[in-house]
C-alpha positions as CSV (number, residue, x, y, z in Angstrom):
1,M,28.7,21.2,4.6
2,F,25.5,19.6,6.3
3,W,25.5,21.5,9.3
4,I,26.2,24.7,7.5
5,L,23.4,24.0,5.1
6,A,21.0,23.0,8.0
7,A,21.9,26.0,9.9
8,A,21.1,28.4,6.8
9,L,18.0,26.8,6.4
10,A,16.8,27.3,9.8
11,A,17.8,30.7,9.7
12,G,16.0,31.6,6.5
13,A,13.0,30.1,7.8
14,A,13.3,32.0,10.9
15,C,13.7,35.3,9.1
16,L,10.7,34.7,6.8
17,V,8.4,33.9,10.0
18,I,9.8,37.2,11.7
19,A,9.6,39.1,8.4
20,R,5.8,38.3,8.0
21,A,5.1,39.0,11.6
22,A,6.8,42.5,11.4
23,A,4.9,43.2,8.1
24,A,1.4,42.4,10.0
25,A,2.2,44.4,12.8
26,R,3.1,47.6,10.5
27,G,-0.1,47.2,8.6
28,A,-2.0,46.7,11.7
29,A,-0.4,50.2,12.9
30,A,-1.1,51.9,9.8
31,P,-4.4,54.2,9.5
32,Q,-7.2,52.3,7.6
33,E,-10.0,53.3,5.5
34,D,-13.4,51.6,5.6
35,P,-13.3,49.8,2.2
36,A,-16.8,50.7,1.5
37,L,-16.0,54.4,1.1
38,P,-14.5,54.3,-2.2
39,V,-17.5,52.3,-3.2
40,Y,-19.9,54.9,-2.4
41,R,-17.9,57.6,-3.7
42,R,-17.8,55.5,-7.3
43,Q,-21.4,55.0,-7.0
44,L,-22.0,59.1,-6.7
45,A,-19.6,59.7,-9.7
46,E,-21.5,57.1,-11.9
47,L,-24.9,58.9,-11.2
48,D,-23.9,61.9,-13.0
49,T,-22.9,59.6,-15.9
50,L,-26.0,58.1,-16.2
51,A,-28.1,61.1,-16.3
52,G,-25.8,62.4,-18.8
53,R,-27.0,59.5,-21.1
54,G,-30.7,60.4,-20.5
55,L,-30.9,57.0,-18.2
56,L,-32.2,58.9,-15.0
57,D,-34.7,61.9,-14.9
58,E,-34.4,64.4,-12.4
59,A,-36.3,63.0,-9.8
60,A,-34.6,59.7,-10.0
61,L,-31.2,61.4,-10.1
62,A,-32.1,63.3,-6.9
63,A,-33.3,60.1,-5.0
64,A,-30.2,58.1,-6.0
65,R,-28.0,60.9,-4.8
66,A,-29.6,61.1,-1.3
67,E,-29.3,57.5,-1.1
68,A,-25.7,57.2,-2.1
69,G,-24.8,60.1,0.2
70,R,-26.4,58.8,3.0
71,R,-24.7,55.5,2.9
72,L,-21.3,57.3,2.3
73,L,-21.8,59.4,5.4
74,S,-22.8,56.5,7.3
75,A,-19.7,54.7,6.6
76,A,-17.3,57.6,7.2
77,Q,-18.9,58.2,10.6
78,A,-18.5,54.8,11.6
79,G,-15.1,54.4,10.4
80,A,-12.8,51.3,9.9
81,R,-12.5,49.2,12.9
82,P,-8.8,49.1,13.7
83,E,-7.0,45.6,13.8
84,R,-5.7,45.1,17.2
85,M,-1.7,44.7,17.1
86,G,0.1,42.1,19.6
87,D,2.2,43.7,22.1
88,R,5.9,43.2,22.7
89,R,5.3,40.0,24.7
90,A,3.4,38.6,21.8
91,R,6.1,39.2,19.3
92,L,8.8,37.8,21.7
93,G,6.6,34.8,21.7
94,V,6.8,34.4,18.1
95,V,10.6,34.7,18.1
96,A,10.8,32.0,20.9
97,A,8.7,29.8,19.0
98,V,11.0,29.9,15.9
99,I,14.1,29.3,18.1
100,I,12.3,26.5,20.1
101,A,11.5,24.6,17.0
102,A,14.8,25.0,15.3
103,L,16.4,23.6,18.5
104,A,13.8,20.9,19.0
105,A,14.4,19.8,15.2
106,F,18.4,19.8,15.8
107,L,18.0,17.8,19.0
108,L,15.7,15.3,17.3
109,Y,18.3,14.7,14.6
110,L,21.0,14.1,16.8
111,K,18.8,11.5,18.3
112,V,17.8,9.7,15.3
113,G,19.8,10.8,12.6
114,S,23.0,9.9,10.9
115,P,24.6,13.1,9.4
116,G,27.9,11.0,9.0
117,L,26.4,8.2,6.9
118,K,27.6,8.1,3.5
119,D,25.2,8.3,0.6
120,Q,23.6,5.2,-0.5
121,P,22.5,5.3,-4.1
122,Y,20.1,2.7,-5.1
123,S,22.5,1.1,-7.5
124,V,24.9,0.7,-4.6
125,R,22.1,-1.0,-2.4
126,L,21.0,-3.2,-5.2
127,A,24.7,-4.5,-5.8
128,G,25.1,-5.4,-2.0
129,W,21.7,-7.1,-2.3
130,Q,22.9,-9.0,-5.2
131,G,26.1,-10.0,-3.1
132,A,24.4,-11.0,-0.3
133,D,22.7,-14.4,0.7
134,L,19.2,-13.7,-0.6
135,Q,17.9,-15.7,2.9
136,T,18.7,-12.5,4.8
137,L,16.6,-10.1,2.5
138,G,13.3,-8.7,3.2
139,P,10.6,-8.7,0.5
140,G,11.4,-5.6,-1.0
141,P,15.2,-6.0,-1.7
142,L,14.3,-9.7,-2.6
143,A,11.7,-8.1,-5.5
144,A,14.5,-5.9,-6.8
145,V,16.9,-8.7,-7.2
146,M,14.5,-10.5,-9.1
147,R,13.8,-7.6,-11.2
148,T,17.6,-7.4,-12.3
149,L,17.4,-11.1,-12.8
150,A,14.2,-10.9,-15.0
151,A,16.2,-8.0,-16.8
152,S,19.1,-10.3,-17.6
153,K,16.6,-13.2,-18.8
154,P,13.9,-11.4,-20.6
155,N,12.7,-14.4,-22.4
156,D,12.5,-17.0,-19.5
157,P,8.7,-17.1,-18.7
158,K,9.7,-19.1,-15.2
159,V,12.0,-16.1,-14.1
160,F,9.0,-13.5,-14.5
161,D,6.7,-16.3,-12.5
162,Y,9.2,-16.1,-9.7
163,L,9.3,-12.2,-10.0
164,G,5.5,-11.8,-9.8
165,R,5.4,-14.2,-6.6
166,A,8.2,-11.9,-5.4
167,E,6.2,-8.7,-6.2
168,L,3.2,-10.2,-4.3
169,N,5.3,-10.8,-1.2
170,A,6.6,-7.3,-1.4
171,G,3.1,-6.2,-1.4
172,D,2.9,-4.7,-5.0
173,A,0.1,-6.6,-6.5
174,D,0.2,-4.5,-9.9
175,A,3.8,-5.2,-10.4
176,A,3.0,-8.8,-9.9
177,A,0.1,-8.5,-12.3
178,R,2.6,-7.2,-15.1
179,A,5.1,-9.9,-14.3
180,F,2.7,-12.9,-14.6
181,Q,1.3,-11.3,-17.6
182,R,5.0,-11.3,-19.3
183,S,5.4,-14.9,-18.3
184,L,2.2,-15.6,-19.9
185,K,3.2,-14.0,-23.0
186,L,6.5,-16.0,-23.2
187,S,4.5,-19.2,-22.2
188,P,0.8,-19.2,-22.5
189,S,0.0,-22.5,-21.3
190,Q,0.7,-22.0,-17.7
191,P,-2.4,-22.8,-15.5
192,A,-0.8,-21.9,-12.2
193,V,0.5,-18.6,-13.5
194,Y,-3.0,-17.8,-14.8
195,A,-4.3,-18.5,-11.2
196,A,-1.5,-16.4,-9.8
197,L,-2.3,-13.5,-12.1
198,G,-6.1,-13.6,-11.2
199,Q,-5.0,-13.6,-7.4
200,A,-2.7,-10.7,-8.0
201,L,-5.6,-8.8,-9.8
202,F,-7.8,-9.9,-7.1
203,L,-5.5,-8.4,-4.3
204,G,-4.7,-5.3,-6.4
205,N,-8.7,-4.3,-6.4
206,G,-9.3,-4.6,-2.8
207,G,-10.4,-8.2,-2.7
208,V,-12.8,-8.3,-5.4
209,V,-12.9,-11.0,-8.3
210,T,-13.1,-8.4,-11.0
211,A,-13.8,-9.2,-14.8
212,D,-10.2,-9.6,-15.4
213,A,-9.4,-11.8,-12.5
214,K,-12.4,-13.8,-13.4
215,A,-10.9,-14.1,-17.2
216,A,-7.7,-15.3,-15.8
217,F,-9.1,-17.8,-13.3
218,D,-11.2,-19.3,-16.1
219,R,-8.2,-19.6,-18.5
220,A,-6.6,-21.3,-15.8
221,L,-9.5,-23.6,-15.3
222,K,-9.6,-24.4,-19.2
223,L,-5.9,-25.7,-19.0
224,D,-6.1,-27.3,-15.7
225,P,-9.9,-27.9,-14.7
226,K,-8.5,-29.1,-11.1
227,N,-6.6,-26.0,-10.4
228,P,-7.4,-25.3,-6.7
229,A,-6.6,-21.7,-6.7
230,A,-8.8,-20.8,-9.8
231,R,-11.9,-23.0,-8.3
232,Y,-11.4,-21.3,-4.8
233,F,-11.7,-17.7,-6.2
234,L,-14.2,-18.4,-8.8
235,G,-16.4,-19.9,-5.9
236,R,-15.3,-16.7,-3.9
237,G,-16.4,-14.2,-6.6
238,D,-19.8,-16.3,-6.9
239,I,-20.4,-15.8,-3.2
240,A,-19.7,-12.3,-3.4
241,Q,-22.3,-11.6,-6.0
242,G,-24.7,-13.5,-4.2
243,K,-24.6,-16.5,-5.9
244,T,-24.1,-18.4,-2.7
245,A,-25.5,-21.7,-3.8
246,E,-23.0,-21.9,-7.0
247,G,-20.0,-20.7,-4.8
248,L,-20.7,-23.0,-2.3
249,A,-21.0,-26.1,-4.8
250,M,-17.7,-25.1,-6.2
251,W,-16.2,-24.9,-2.9
252,R,-17.3,-28.3,-1.8
253,A,-16.3,-29.9,-4.8
254,L,-12.5,-28.4,-4.3
255,E,-13.0,-29.6,-0.8
256,A,-13.8,-33.2,-2.1
257,D,-10.8,-33.1,-4.6
258,L,-8.2,-31.7,-2.0
259,P,-6.1,-34.6,-0.4
260,P,-6.7,-35.5,3.3
261,D,-3.7,-34.2,4.3
262,D,-3.8,-30.9,2.1
263,A,-2.8,-27.8,4.6
264,N,-5.6,-25.8,2.8
265,R,-8.3,-28.5,3.5
266,G,-9.0,-26.9,7.1
267,A,-9.2,-23.4,6.1
268,L,-11.5,-24.0,3.1
269,Q,-13.6,-26.1,5.5
270,S,-13.8,-23.1,7.7
271,E,-15.1,-20.8,5.2
272,I,-17.4,-23.0,3.8
273,Q,-19.2,-23.1,7.6
274,A,-18.7,-19.6,7.9
275,V,-20.8,-18.9,4.6
276,Q,-23.1,-21.4,5.7
277,S,-23.7,-19.6,8.8
278,G,-24.6,-16.6,6.9
279,G,-21.0,-15.1,7.1
280,S,-18.8,-14.0,4.4
281,P,-15.2,-15.7,3.3
282,Q,-12.6,-14.1,5.6
283,S,-9.5,-15.5,4.3
284,A,-7.7,-14.1,1.0
285,Q,-5.4,-16.7,0.6
286,A,-6.4,-19.6,-2.2
287,P,-5.0,-23.0,-2.2
288,S,-1.7,-23.3,-3.3
289,P,-2.0,-22.8,-7.2
290,D,1.3,-25.1,-7.5
291,T,-0.1,-28.8,-7.1
292,Q,3.2,-29.9,-8.2
293,R,6.7,-29.4,-6.4
294,P,9.3,-27.5,-8.5
295,D,12.3,-29.2,-9.4
296,L,15.0,-27.3,-7.7
297,R,17.9,-29.4,-10.0
298,R,16.7,-27.6,-13.1
299,M,16.7,-24.1,-11.6
300,D,19.9,-21.9,-11.9
301,P,21.5,-20.6,-8.6
302,A,19.9,-17.4,-8.5
303,Q,16.3,-19.1,-8.9
304,Q,17.3,-21.5,-6.1
305,S,18.4,-19.2,-3.7
306,F,15.0,-17.2,-4.4
307,I,12.9,-20.4,-3.3
308,R,15.3,-20.6,-0.1
309,A,14.8,-16.9,0.8
310,M,10.7,-17.5,0.4
311,V,10.9,-20.4,2.6
312,Q,13.0,-18.4,5.2
313,K,10.3,-15.8,5.2
314,Q,7.6,-18.3,5.7
315,A,9.7,-19.4,9.0
316,A,10.2,-15.8,9.8
317,D,6.3,-15.3,9.6
318,L,5.6,-18.4,11.6
319,K,8.2,-17.0,14.2
320,A,6.2,-13.8,14.6
321,H,2.8,-15.3,14.2
322,P,2.8,-19.1,15.2
323,D,-0.8,-20.0,15.7
324,N,-1.1,-20.9,11.6
325,P,-1.5,-24.6,10.9
326,A,-1.7,-24.2,7.2
327,G,1.5,-22.2,7.5
328,W,3.2,-24.6,9.4
329,A,2.2,-27.3,6.9
330,R,3.6,-25.2,4.0
331,L,6.9,-24.8,6.0
332,V,7.4,-28.6,6.4
333,R,6.3,-29.3,2.6
334,S,8.8,-26.4,1.3
335,Y,11.7,-27.9,3.4
336,G,11.0,-31.2,2.0
337,V,11.2,-29.5,-1.6
338,L,14.5,-28.2,-0.6
339,G,15.8,-31.5,1.0
340,D,16.6,-29.9,4.1
341,K,15.7,-33.0,6.3
342,A,17.0,-31.2,9.4
343,A,14.9,-27.9,8.8
344,Q,11.9,-29.9,8.2
345,A,12.3,-32.0,11.1
346,Q,12.9,-29.1,13.3
347,A,9.9,-27.3,12.0
348,L,7.7,-30.5,12.7
349,A,8.7,-30.7,16.1
350,Q,7.9,-27.0,16.6
351,A,4.3,-28.0,15.2
352,R,4.0,-30.9,17.3
353,A,4.8,-28.9,20.5
354,L,2.2,-26.1,19.5
355,Y,-0.5,-28.5,18.6
356,A,0.0,-31.3,20.9
357,K,-3.4,-31.0,22.1
358,R,-5.0,-30.5,18.7
359,P,-4.6,-33.7,16.5
360,D,-6.9,-32.7,13.9
361,L,-4.7,-29.6,13.2
362,L,-1.4,-31.4,13.6
363,A,-2.4,-34.2,11.1
364,P,-2.3,-32.2,7.9
365,I,1.0,-30.8,9.1
366,E,2.5,-34.4,9.9
367,G,1.1,-35.4,6.3
368,E,3.8,-33.2,4.8
369,A,6.5,-34.8,6.0
370,R,5.9,-38.3,4.8
371,P,7.7,-39.1,1.5
372,R,5.4,-38.9,-1.5
373,S,5.5,-40.9,-5.1
374,D,6.7,-37.6,-6.7
375,E,9.9,-37.6,-4.4
C-alpha cells in the first residue's frame, strides 16, 4: 500500500507540472490583444457620456476624442508582443526533470527510509521508555517519563522539581519553568526551586535576567540568604544593567562563601576576572542551587532512577567534552551521592590523568571525593 500511494502521489505531481506547462504553451500560442486597447475604447465611449451630461463643451470633447483616438491607433499599430514559447526540447526537459526528481526521491528513500518499519505511536514509545533502564534514555525521553510520573503524583512538589530539571536538561526552559512553578505552588518554601525557576526564566529569555527571573531569585534569597545560584544570577543581572560594581560585589561575597574545594569556585573567579578586564560573563551556568545532597533513601524507585540517569548523562557529556573541571567535580560528587564508590574512583582516576599537570584544577575535583560530615 505504501508503494502504491507513493507512486500515485509522484504521478499526480508530475501530471500537475506537465499540465501547467502545456497550459502555458497554449496560452503563448494563442493570439493576444494589447490590454491597452480595451482601455482606450472605453475612454472614447465615456467621452460621449460626459458630453451628454454637459460636462464637456464641443471644443473640449473634440480635443479629448483626438487624444484618445491617437492613443488607440498607436496601440493598435504597435500590437502585443507575443510571448515566446519553448520548443520541443524545452518541453522534453520539463518532463525529464519531473522523472529525475521522482527517481531521485525514490532512491534516497531506499537508502535512508524504512518503509517496512512498523508504526510507533507516542503511547507505545512512552511505554517502552517507562519499561527501560532510565540511564539509557536521552534527555527528551527522560523528560517524557518524568511527565507521566508527575501526572501520577500531582501533589508531590519534589516530583515537579525533578520534572523541571529534566525539562531543562531536554532544552525546554518554558516547560521547566511551569514545572518549577507547580512545585512552588504545592510547597512555597523551597529556595532551591525558586533559584531553579529563575534560571529557567533566564534561559527561556535568551540569557537575560528579566523581572520575573529577578523576582524568583529575590524570593530564593529571602528564604535562603546564602543561596549560591540566586546570588550568582542577581550579580549577573546587575552587571548586564551596567551596575558592574554592585554585581562584582555580590560575586566576590559569593566567592568568599564558597568552600575552597567547591567545583564552581574556579569558574566564578574566571568570570570575575573577565568582568574586571572589561569583558562580560561567559557562563550561563550558576553554582549548583542545591547545596545539600539529596537523600536517596527517601525517594521512590522512579525518582532514584531519574537521579541515576542524570548522573549517567553527566558522564556522557564529559566523555564527549572532557576538558571541564567543574563537570568532573560534579560527577565525582554525584557518584558519592549515589554511593557508587567504584564509579567515583574511576571518574577520579580519569580526572587525575587529564589534569595531572594542573593541580589547581585537580584539587577541587579530589575534594569532592573526600568524606563529608553529612555522609
